[in-house]
Structure formats: C-alpha cells, structure tokens
C-alpha positions as CSV (number, residue, x, y, z in Angstrom):
1,M,15.3,-56.1,-39.8
2,L,15.9,-55.4,-36.2
3,T,13.4,-57.4,-34.1
4,S,14.8,-56.9,-30.6
5,G,16.9,-54.5,-28.6
6,I,17.2,-52.3,-25.6
7,F,16.1,-48.8,-25.4
8,I,17.8,-46.5,-23.0
9,P,16.6,-42.9,-23.0
10,I,19.4,-40.3,-23.3
11,S,18.2,-38.7,-20.1
12,D,18.7,-42.0,-18.2
13,L,22.0,-42.7,-19.9
14,N,23.2,-39.2,-18.9
15,G,22.3,-39.9,-15.3
16,W,24.6,-42.9,-15.1
17,P,28.1,-42.6,-13.6
18,P,30.5,-41.8,-16.4
19,A,32.5,-45.0,-15.9
20,L,29.4,-47.1,-16.3
21,R,28.1,-45.1,-19.2
22,N,31.5,-45.4,-21.0
23,E,31.6,-49.2,-20.3
24,V,28.1,-49.7,-21.7
25,L,28.8,-47.6,-24.8
26,S,32.1,-49.3,-25.4
27,R,30.5,-52.8,-25.2
28,V,27.5,-51.9,-27.3
29,L,29.2,-49.7,-29.9
30,N,32.8,-51.0,-29.8
31,D,35.1,-48.3,-31.3
32,A,32.3,-46.1,-32.5
33,T,31.7,-44.6,-29.0
34,K,33.8,-41.4,-29.2
35,P,31.6,-39.4,-31.5
36,L,28.4,-40.7,-29.8
37,E,29.7,-40.0,-26.4
38,E,30.7,-36.5,-27.3
39,E,27.2,-35.9,-28.8
40,I,25.6,-37.3,-25.6
41,A,27.8,-35.1,-23.4
42,G,27.1,-32.1,-25.6
43,N,23.3,-32.7,-25.5
44,S,23.3,-33.7,-21.8
45,A,25.2,-30.7,-20.5
46,Q,22.4,-28.8,-18.9
47,A,25.2,-26.2,-18.8
48,M,24.8,-25.6,-22.5
49,A,21.5,-24.0,-21.8
50,D,22.9,-22.3,-18.7
51,A,23.5,-18.6,-19.2
52,H,26.3,-18.8,-16.6
53,F,28.4,-21.3,-18.5
54,A,31.1,-18.9,-19.8
55,E,31.4,-18.3,-23.5
56,L,34.7,-16.4,-23.8
57,S,35.5,-14.6,-27.1
58,P,39.1,-14.6,-28.3
59,G,39.6,-11.1,-26.8
60,Q,38.1,-12.2,-23.4
61,A,40.3,-15.3,-23.5
62,R,43.4,-13.1,-24.0
63,D,42.3,-10.9,-21.1
64,F,41.5,-13.9,-19.0
65,I,45.0,-15.4,-19.5
66,A,46.8,-12.1,-18.9
67,G,45.4,-12.0,-15.4
68,C,46.4,-15.6,-14.5
69,G,49.4,-16.8,-12.5
70,P,51.8,-19.4,-13.9
71,K,50.0,-22.4,-12.2
72,T,46.5,-21.3,-13.5
73,R,47.9,-20.6,-17.0
74,A,49.5,-24.1,-17.1
75,A,46.1,-25.6,-16.2
76,L,44.5,-23.6,-19.0
77,E,47.2,-24.8,-21.4
78,A,46.5,-28.4,-20.4
79,M,42.8,-28.0,-21.0
80,A,43.4,-26.3,-24.3
81,R,45.8,-29.1,-25.5
82,S,43.0,-31.6,-25.3
83,D,41.8,-32.9,-28.7
84,T,38.3,-31.6,-27.9
85,R,36.6,-29.2,-25.4
86,F,36.5,-32.2,-23.0
87,F,39.4,-32.8,-20.7
88,K,40.4,-35.1,-17.8
89,M,41.3,-33.6,-14.5
90,Q,44.3,-36.0,-14.2
91,S,45.7,-34.4,-17.4
92,V,45.7,-31.1,-15.7
93,A,47.2,-32.5,-12.6
94,A,49.9,-34.2,-14.6
95,A,50.8,-31.0,-16.5
96,L,51.2,-29.2,-13.2
97,K,53.0,-32.2,-11.6
98,V,50.7,-32.2,-8.6
99,P,48.1,-34.6,-7.2
100,H,44.5,-33.8,-8.2
101,A,43.7,-32.7,-4.7
102,D,46.2,-29.8,-5.0
103,L,44.2,-28.3,-7.9
104,V,41.5,-26.7,-5.6
105,G,43.2,-23.3,-5.7
106,V,43.5,-23.5,-9.5
107,W,39.8,-24.2,-9.8
108,R,39.0,-21.3,-7.4
109,G,41.3,-19.0,-9.4
110,L,39.7,-19.9,-12.7
111,T,36.2,-19.3,-11.2
112,R,37.2,-15.9,-9.8
113,R,38.8,-14.9,-13.1
114,V,35.9,-15.9,-15.3
115,R,33.5,-14.0,-13.1
116,T,35.8,-10.9,-13.3
117,I,36.1,-11.1,-17.1
118,T,32.4,-11.8,-17.8
119,G,31.0,-9.5,-15.0
120,D,28.7,-12.4,-14.1
121,P,28.9,-13.3,-10.4
122,K,27.5,-16.8,-11.2
123,A,29.7,-17.5,-14.2
124,Y,31.7,-20.7,-14.4
125,L,34.3,-21.9,-16.9
126,I,34.2,-25.7,-16.4
127,Y,31.2,-28.0,-16.4
128,W,32.1,-31.1,-14.5
129,H,30.3,-34.2,-15.8
130,G,28.5,-36.3,-13.1
131,E,30.5,-37.8,-10.3
132,G,34.2,-38.5,-10.4
133,I,35.5,-41.8,-11.9
134,Y,36.4,-44.4,-9.3
135,D,37.9,-47.8,-9.3
136,D,36.4,-51.0,-7.8
137,Q,37.8,-50.1,-4.4
138,E,36.2,-46.6,-4.6
139,N,39.6,-44.9,-5.1
140,Y,39.2,-41.6,-7.0
141,L,40.7,-41.9,-10.5
142,D,39.6,-38.9,-12.5
143,H,36.9,-36.5,-13.5
144,R,35.8,-35.2,-16.9
145,G,35.4,-31.5,-17.5
146,E,34.1,-29.5,-20.4
147,L,34.5,-26.0,-21.7
148,T,32.1,-24.4,-24.2
149,E,33.1,-24.8,-27.8
150,L,33.7,-21.0,-28.1
151,T,35.8,-20.9,-24.9
152,Y,37.8,-23.9,-26.0
153,A,38.6,-22.4,-29.4
154,S,39.2,-18.9,-27.9
155,L,41.7,-20.3,-25.3
156,R,43.5,-22.3,-28.0
157,K,43.8,-19.2,-30.2
158,A,44.9,-16.9,-27.3
159,L,47.5,-19.4,-25.9
160,A,49.0,-19.8,-29.4
161,S,49.5,-16.1,-29.8
162,T,51.1,-15.5,-26.4
C-alpha cells in the first residue's frame, strides 16, 4: 500500500517548461514516460479545444501541399516523418539544412496556407508547446510542435501519394 507520495496536478505540470517536465517525468517514471507525456501533451493542449487549430482532411492536405513551395513542402515532410503528431523544430531545420532561425518564412507560409485552405483567418497548423528548450547557459536548443491527429494522418497520406 502506498503511504506517501507527491501529487502534482496536471494543470501545474503542463505549466512547467518542457525540459523540466521531461526531466521530472523521466526520473519518476524511468522509461515509461513516452506514453504518459503524450497523454499529458494531448490533454494539456488548449489547442485541442480551439476551433482554430486546423483539422485537415486528406483532401485538404493534398490541396495544402499542392500550393506549397519546395522548402515548405520539405518542412511538412519532416513533420509527417515524425513517429507521432509531435515533432521537434530541430528535426525540421535539419531536414532543410538550415538553422532554426531561418524557418521563420516557412512558419509564415504554413500559417498563410492553412488559413487559405480552411477559410479561417485565425487558423493555425502547429501548436507550439510552452517555451523553447534551452541549455544551462540559456542557449536555445529546440521547441516541440504538435499537429492535430487528423492533420498528421492526412499529411502522411497525402505525402505518400504525391
């Protein structure tokens, strides 16, 4: 029988910087963190309840991709290659062989395109989780992004058929 422990409300845990949250989960749960972290991220994403977080159907994903330039398409491919709907910004930067700071135009292009496809002037394709991930010297390392499950599956399907 468990007689002691620490209770951390999900709402508090979700407010922590991702690096701290990951470290705590890793130490507490050892290798069992991946499913839990994905559940937490899925539950925490206020975006899930946000009508502007784009849910692209397979047809919309095909149309979306058809209107993208090569750099934006390569970014979409990097996101879709992730094992889950979650991806790291550095993976996208590495796929494009550019520093993360050079992705600003890609993010702008993705936002413009999703607003065109959905007809929603407030639509967004990517939910960025919390603050970026920094090292001990406050150097930027990475950021975690998320697509909706439907959009992730639709992009994978559309990219496979093109």
